[in-house]
Structures are given as structure tokens and as C-alpha cells.
C-alpha positions as CSV (number, residue, x, y, z in Angstrom):
1,X,-12.7,95.1,29.7
2,X,-16.4,94.9,29.8
3,X,-18.4,94.6,33.0
4,X,-19.7,91.2,32.1
5,X,-16.1,90.0,31.6
6,X,-15.5,90.5,35.3
7,X,-18.3,88.2,36.3
8,X,-17.4,85.6,33.7
9,X,-13.7,85.6,34.6
10,X,-14.6,85.1,38.3
11,X,-16.9,82.3,37.4
12,X,-14.0,80.7,35.5
13,X,-11.7,81.2,38.5
14,X,-14.3,79.4,40.7
15,X,-14.5,76.6,38.1
16,X,-10.7,76.2,38.2
17,X,-10.8,76.1,42.1
18,X,-13.7,73.6,41.9
19,X,-11.7,71.4,39.5
20,X,-8.6,71.5,41.7
21,X,-10.6,70.7,44.8
22,X,-12.3,67.8,43.0
23,X,-9.0,66.3,41.8
24,X,-7.6,66.7,45.4
25,X,-10.7,64.9,46.7
26,X,-10.2,62.0,44.3
27,X,-6.5,61.9,45.3
28,X,-7.4,61.8,48.9
29,X,-9.9,59.1,48.2
30,X,-7.3,56.9,46.5
31,X,-4.9,57.5,49.4
32,X,-7.7,56.6,51.9
33,X,-7.2,59.9,53.7
34,X,-10.7,60.3,55.1
35,X,-10.2,63.7,56.7
36,X,-8.8,65.0,53.4
37,X,-11.7,63.5,51.4
38,X,-14.2,65.6,53.3
39,X,-12.0,68.6,53.5
40,X,-11.6,68.7,49.7
41,X,-15.3,67.8,49.1
42,X,-16.3,70.8,51.2
43,X,-14.1,73.1,49.1
44,X,-15.3,71.6,45.9
45,X,-18.9,72.3,46.9
46,X,-18.2,75.9,47.9
47,X,-16.4,76.7,44.7
48,X,-18.9,74.9,42.5
49,X,-21.9,76.6,44.0
50,X,-20.1,80.0,43.9
51,X,-20.3,79.6,40.1
52,X,-24.0,79.3,40.3
53,X,-24.3,82.2,42.8
54,X,-22.3,84.4,40.4
55,X,-24.1,83.5,37.2
56,X,-27.7,82.8,38.4
57,X,-29.0,86.3,38.4
58,X,-32.3,87.7,39.4
59,X,-34.3,89.5,36.7
60,X,-34.3,93.2,37.3
61,X,-30.9,93.3,39.0
62,X,-27.9,95.2,37.7
63,X,-25.9,91.9,37.4
64,X,-28.7,90.4,35.4
65,X,-28.7,93.3,33.0
66,X,-24.9,93.2,32.7
67,X,-24.8,89.4,32.0
68,X,-27.9,89.2,29.7
69,X,-27.0,87.6,26.4
70,X,-23.4,86.8,27.2
71,X,-23.7,83.2,28.5
72,X,-26.1,80.4,27.8
73,X,-26.5,78.0,30.7
74,X,-29.6,76.2,29.4
75,X,-29.6,72.6,30.4
76,X,-27.1,73.0,33.1
77,X,-28.3,73.4,36.7
78,X,-26.0,73.0,39.7
79,X,-28.7,74.7,41.9
80,X,-29.6,71.4,43.8
81,X,-26.1,71.4,45.2
82,X,-26.7,74.8,46.8
83,X,-28.7,73.1,49.5
84,X,-25.7,70.9,50.4
85,X,-23.4,74.0,50.5
86,X,-26.0,75.7,52.7
87,X,-25.9,72.7,55.0
88,X,-22.2,72.9,55.3
89,X,-22.2,76.7,55.6
90,X,-24.7,76.5,58.5
91,X,-23.2,73.3,59.9
92,X,-23.7,74.4,63.5
93,X,-27.5,74.6,63.0
94,X,-27.5,71.1,61.3
95,X,-25.5,69.8,64.2
96,X,-28.0,71.2,66.6
97,X,-30.8,69.4,64.7
98,X,-28.7,66.2,64.6
99,X,-28.2,66.3,68.4
100,X,-31.8,67.1,69.0
101,X,-32.9,64.1,67.0
102,X,-30.2,61.8,68.4
103,X,-31.8,58.8,70.2
104,X,-28.7,56.9,71.2
105,X,-28.4,55.1,67.8
106,X,-25.1,54.3,66.1
107,X,-23.5,57.5,65.0
108,X,-21.1,57.8,62.1
109,X,-19.5,61.0,60.8
110,X,-17.0,61.5,57.9
111,X,-17.0,57.9,56.9
112,X,-16.4,56.3,53.5
113,X,-19.1,53.7,53.4
114,X,-18.9,52.6,49.8
115,X,-20.4,49.1,49.6
116,X,-21.5,49.0,53.2
117,X,-25.0,47.6,53.8
118,X,-27.4,47.4,56.7
119,X,-26.8,50.8,58.3
120,X,-29.9,53.1,58.8
121,X,-29.5,56.3,56.9
122,X,-30.0,58.4,60.0
123,X,-26.8,56.9,61.4
124,X,-24.7,59.1,59.1
125,X,-24.1,62.8,59.5
126,X,-21.6,63.0,56.7
127,X,-20.6,60.0,54.6
128,X,-19.3,59.2,51.1
129,X,-20.9,56.2,49.4
130,X,-19.2,55.8,46.0
131,X,-19.9,59.1,44.2
132,X,-22.7,60.0,46.6
133,X,-22.1,62.5,49.4
134,X,-24.6,61.7,52.1
135,X,-25.4,64.5,54.5
136,X,-28.0,64.4,57.2
137,X,-30.2,62.0,55.3
138,X,-29.9,63.7,51.9
139,X,-27.9,62.4,48.9
140,X,-25.8,64.4,46.4
141,X,-24.0,62.9,43.4
142,X,-20.5,64.5,43.2
143,X,-19.9,63.2,39.6
144,X,-23.0,65.0,38.4
145,X,-21.9,68.3,40.0
146,X,-18.4,67.9,38.6
147,X,-19.8,67.3,35.1
148,X,-22.0,70.4,35.5
149,X,-19.0,72.5,36.5
150,X,-17.1,71.2,33.5
151,X,-19.9,72.1,31.1
152,X,-20.3,75.5,32.6
153,X,-16.5,76.1,32.3
154,X,-16.6,75.1,28.6
155,X,-19.3,77.6,28.0
156,X,-17.5,80.3,30.0
157,X,-14.3,79.6,27.9
158,X,-16.3,80.1,24.7
159,X,-18.1,83.2,26.0
160,X,-14.8,84.8,27.1
161,X,-12.9,84.2,23.8
């Protein structure tokens, strides 16, 4: 086994975990199990961004040298979702900021708000609006990330064969 195979195989494992988490998220959504929706979304985001963390190498590092030329990820960029993963990983700090900015307004957390109108964005800590995960005033399209994971997995499968 080559060294680069180890990284690519782990990225494929993370893609499989991300896919399973996404399917479980969609199942929970169909079952209207709100707590499970956010539980599986969180895991989907962790695994999806782990792929990027494994494969997005810094020039000059040993991993960059090992992976160079073994996988083409041009046109696929899950990096914007790292910000959301970082928010979830450092949730305590985001909660501190939320509490600090709280002015007694209506407060919603872990709500499915698809189709709801008239609520100020700052009312939501975490919410799902259709395919958009809203966190602390920022919006992330889960379908876009799922598509990126699928495309990366296809390229990984080709690179590993």
C-alpha cells in the first residue's frame, strides 16, 4: 500500500460516513423527528468537512507531497462548510455570543421552519429551512454540500482503483 492510499482511503471512509449521516438526516426529516434532524446534520457536517481537512493540503507539508498528483479536486470546494463545522465544534463560544447579544427577542433553537415567514433572522440559533441550515444568522445549503461530497467520493473511487 502506498502512503497516499492511506489518505485517500480515509477520505472515502469519511465520505461514506457523511453519506450515511445525510440519509439518516433525511429519514429523520421525513419522520418529523426534530432532535434527530439536527443530530444527523451535525454528524454529516463533521464527516463532510473531515474529507476537506484530509485532502486540502498546505504546500510544503509532507501530506501535500504524498498526495500531489493522486487526486484532482478542481471545481469542488466544500471549504465554505468548514465555517459551519467550526461553529458547531466551538458551540460554547457561539452560545456565549448569542447570550451576549440577546435582547429579550423571540428565541428559537433546533426548529424546522420550512415555509415560515415573518421571523427575524436573529431569532434562530439553529434552524432548518428547506435545504438550508441556518446557524447564528448564516445560511448553508446542505444539498450543495451533499453534492460536493458525492463528487469527491466519485473522484476518490477513480483514484483508488
